[in-house]
C-alpha positions, 0 to 999 in steps of 0.5 A, spaced: 052 142 182 052 138 176 048 132 173 052 126 170 048 121 166 053 115 164 050 110 159 054 103 161 054 096 159 049 092 164 055 088 165 058 093 168 053 096 173 056 093 180 063 095 178 061 102 177 057 102 183 063 099 187 067 104 184 063 110 186 062 108 193 070 108 193 070 116 191 064 117 196 058 117 192 053 113 194 046 116 191 045 114 184 039 113 180 039 107 174 035 106 169 034 100 163 035 104 157 036 102 149 040 105 144 045 104 139 051 108 137 057 106 133 055 098 135 049 099 130 046 093 133 047 086 131 043 080 126 041 074 129 038 068 126 031 065 130 028 059 127 031 060 121 029 067 120 035 072 120 032 079 124 036 085 126 037 088 133 038 094 132 036 098 139 042 095 145 040 094 152 044 099 156 044 102 163 043 109 164 045 112 171 044 119 173 048 122 178 047 129 182 054 131 185 056 138 188 062 141 184 068 137 188 065 131 186 065 131 178 071 129 177 072 123 182 065 121 180 067 122 172 074 118 173 070 112 177 065 111 172 071 111 166 075 107 170 070 102 171 066 101 165 071 101 161 073 094 157 080 092 158 086 098 158 084 101 151 076 100 151 072 097 146 066 101 142 059 100 146 063 101 153 058 107 153 058 115 154 058 120 160 054 127 159 055 132 164 050 138 165 049 143 170 043 142 175 040 149 176 037 146 183 036 140 187 030 140 193 030 135 198 022 133 198 022 131 206 025 136 208 025 142 203 032 143 203 035 146 196 041 147 193 047 143 195 045 141 201 040 137 198 044 133 194 
């Protein structure tokens, strides 16, 4: 089992959800987050004062999958979250972590069956 964390642009959420549905991944958690990487934010002028916005809004997806679904899930996220054929700075990142256990609270099932 793996836990896939994907940080994407908020505007790409619907496209990513649709792409995941096409590869039969229907369970995910979406969290509003803020951060920056190479993008480093931007400057704006408000009422004559310039200020810097260095934390940019992103969406973090948390997706628990069995081993067979790791590559299809990652490929679906990349295809839907990338801007244009080459991509752009700020398109996001994907992290894949080992998932030691999973427990379905309702039934008490554990492991891959609980996902």
